[in-house]
N, C-alpha and C positions, 0 to 999 in steps of 0.2 A: 270392342268398339263401343257398344251400348253402355258397358260400365264406365268407361272413361267419361262420355258425354253426360252420363247421369250426374256424376261427380261434379262437372262444370256447372250444371244447372243448379243442383242442390246448394253448392257453396261456391259463391262467385268472388273473385276479387274485382270490386267495382272501383274505377277511378273517377272521381268527380273533379272535372276540369274547372278549377276555380282560383283566382288570384288571392282569395282571402279565407281561410278556413273559419274565421270567426264570424262570418256573415250568417244571418238567420238561415237563409235557405240551405247554404252548404251545411250547417250544423244540423239542420233537420235531416237532411239526406243521409249524413253519416249516422245519425241516431237510428233511422228507419232501416237502413241496411244492415246494422248491427242487430237489431231487433228481429230481423229475419234471418239471421245467422249467417250473414255474408261478412267479407272482409274489405271494407272501403278504405280508400286512400284519397288524400286531396293531392292533386297535381297541378301545380301552377303552369299552365300551358305555355306562358311566354319564357319559361325556363327550359322548355323541351327544344331539342333540335334533331334533325332528321336526316337520315341517309335513304335518299330516294333512288332505289334501284329495283329493277324488275324481278330479280331472283331472290332478294332478301331485304325488303324494306323494314326498316327499323325507327325507333324513336329513343333517343338518348335523354336522360334527365340526371342532373348533378353528376355528370362524368361517367354513368353507367348505363347500360342498355336497360331500356324499361320492358320487362318481361312479365308474363303471367297474367296479364289482364284480360278478363273475359268481357267486360262491358265498361262503357264509358257514359257519363252523364255531363254534357257540355253546359258551362254556365259561363258563356262567352259574353262579354261586355261590347256594347256598340262601338266603342272607341278602338277596339283591338279585333274588330270582327275578321280583317284579312288574315292577320297571323293565326288567330284562333281558328278559323275555318280550315286552314292549311294544315294544323295539327289534328283537327278531327278527321279530315281526308287521309291523313297518314295512317291514323288507326284503322280506318275503313280498308285501306290497302292491305293492311296486316291482318284482315278478317276478324277484326274486334267489333262486337255489336255497338252501335251508337244510339242512344236514346233519340237524339235527333241528327239526322244526316247533315252533312257539310253543305250540300246543295240547297236544303231548306233553310238552314241559318243565313246563307248568303241572300237567297231570294227575300227573306223576310226583312233583312237590314236595309234593302234599297226600296224605299217606299213607293218609288215610280214604278220599278219593275213589279212589285207585289200587287199594287193597285191595278196595272195594265193586266196582270194574270187573273185577278178576281173579277174585273169587269168582263174579260173574255169568257168567263164562265157564269155570267149573269148575277154575280153577287152585287147586292144594293151597296152603293158608294155615294158620299157626297159629291156633288158635281165638282170636278177637279180640272185645273188647267195646269199647263207646263210650257214654259217659254224660254228662251235664250237671250233675246235682244230687248232692250229698253223701249225701243220704238213700237213693241207689241204689247206694251203694258195696258194701255187704254182699253185695246179690244179684248185682252185677256181678263181684265176684271169685268168687263160686260158679260163675256162668256159665262163666268161663273154666278153672274147675278148681281154683280156689284156689292159694294160696302153694306152692312160689315162683312168682312171675309177674313179667312185665316190664312197666314203665310207660314210655312214650315220648311224646315231643311229636309232633303230627301233621306240624309242619314242623320238620326237623332233618336234619343230615348228619354224618357222620364220628363216629358214636356220641354226639354231644352231645344232652343231654336224654334220655338212655336211662337207666332205673334197674331193677336186679334188687332185688326185694323177696322176702326169704326167709321171712316169715311173714305171716299175715293182718293182724296188728296193724300191722307196718311198711307193708304194702299200704295200709291204711287211711289211716295218717298221711301217706304220700307222696301219695297221690291227693287227699286233702283239702287238702294243702299246694299242690299244682298247680292245683286248683280255686279255690282262695283267690286265687291270682294271676290267675285267669281265662284260664288256658292251656287249649287244647284238647289233649287226650291220648287215646291209646289204651291199652288194658289187654290184654296178651297172655299165653297160655300160655307157660310156659318149656319149651323143648325139651331136656330134660337130656340124652337120649342123644346130643345133637351135640357134647357135651363141649367148649363153648366154640370150636367151629370152623364156619365157614361156607364156602361154595364162591361165589366171584365168578366168574360166567360173562360173559365179554366177547363181546357180540352186535354184529355188523355186518351189516346187511342180515337174510337169512334163514338165518343160520347163526352157531353159536358157534366164533369163531376161535382162542379161547384160555380156559382155565380155571384158576384157582388156589384152593387151600385156604388160608384165613387162620385162624391159630390164635392164640387169646387168650394173652396172657402170663399167667404163674402169677398168681393172685389176682384175675384179671379176666375178666369174661365177654364183654366186646365185643372182636370180633375185628379191628376196623379197623385198618389200618396205622398210622394217624394216633395210635392209642392203644396203640401198642407191639406189636401183633400181628405174627406171622411168616407170610411167605407162600412156598408151594411149588407147583410143579406138580402138578396132579391129573388123573387119568382120569375123566371123568363117564359116567354111564350114558346110554342112548339116552333114557330117560325124563327125566332131568335136562337133557338137551339140548334135548329138544322142550318142556319147561317154560319154560325160558329163552328160546327163540325166540317161543313163543307169547306169553309175557308182554310182551316188547318189542313185539311187533305190536299187542297188545290196548292198551297205552299210546300207540301211534302214533309209536314211535321207531325210527329207522333205526340208530341207535348206541346201545347201553345196557350198563350193568353190572347184571346180575341177580344178586341175592344169595340163596343157597338154603341151607337147613338140611337135613341128613338125619336125618329123623325115623323112627320105627318104623312110620309109616304113608305112607312115600314122602317125595319131595321137596317142601319147603314154602317158599314165596317169602316173604322178609321185606321186601324192597325192590327197586324198580326205578330205577336211578340214571341220569338223563339226561346227566350230565357225568362219566363214570368216568375216574378219573386212568389214566395211562398207565405210570407208573414201576414200580408193583407188578407189573402184568401182564406188562411187557415183560421185567422182570428174572427173573421166576419162569418164563416160557415161553421166553425167548430169541428171541421173534418180534419182527419189525418192525411193531407193530399201527399205528404212526403212517402207515407206507407203506400198509398195508391200507386204512386210511380214505381216504387221498387216492385210491387206485385205486377205491374205491367211489364217491367223488364224481365222478371221470372217467367211470365208467360210467353213473351217474345222469344226468349232463349229456348224454351221447350219447343216452340214451333220452328226454330232456325235448325237447319240440317247442317251436322258437323262436317267440316271438309276432310278430316283426317280422323284415324283412331288413336292418334297419340294424345298422351296425358298433357295437361297444361304445363308450360315451362315454369321453371323454379322461380320464386320471387326474386326481384332485384335487390 
């Protein structure tokens, strides 16, 4: 038994669940896995289909059963979270180690759910409101402190579906428009003292391995790199470090990008990302984040108790 499990840990077949093997993050994970002596493959999770049975759950890919996978690294985009999380959950049913569990991915993608979980554990947040009817808008905006305020979709990423409204009238119009489209939205106070900058803390396991300050371009309040924001290395405080690690843990994520604003009343979390990009953080920090991720998987696999003494199945 021990020999077979040692083989699994020392040389692993790692599936990177990604829709595009040319993306920077995917390429870096492939490189890092190979540098560690492992066998990485890229699996387009939308091409996977599943046999959901209690005695022998399987995943099929390109007409064949996908076998011999020891670990998966989910790179699930926000627009395909439902199907992506289902594929991750199927791998979990098959006893395959997942860097981030399906439940953590699902929680983090629902901004309302994630903020409620963080709030219940005492994590600092911007004052946030949620309502369903246009008749509640006036009181809702007062509740979060009035304009300027931020309106954002509950499900969104890379700054998409996030609007800054500078007057109460503008806020009323935007919220009514979104409600008219039956979109679920959050209304948040605008942290003016952050001056268009946030801090992305990259968490692996129980520590922040790197942090960068993202500054929005002139005339823009969203600091996302995809929106033209600039990134630079930043030194974070012990409170910010603790907030980031606790937030990832509350979401149930082993790896996360925790986005923090520096407010007058301390660090506030605006989002916990279950699929943080590697390009910005590696460029800003100069660190081999992809290598750290593979290191973490190796350590986790060594701690994982094998279910059987059978050798890994043959490759598909």
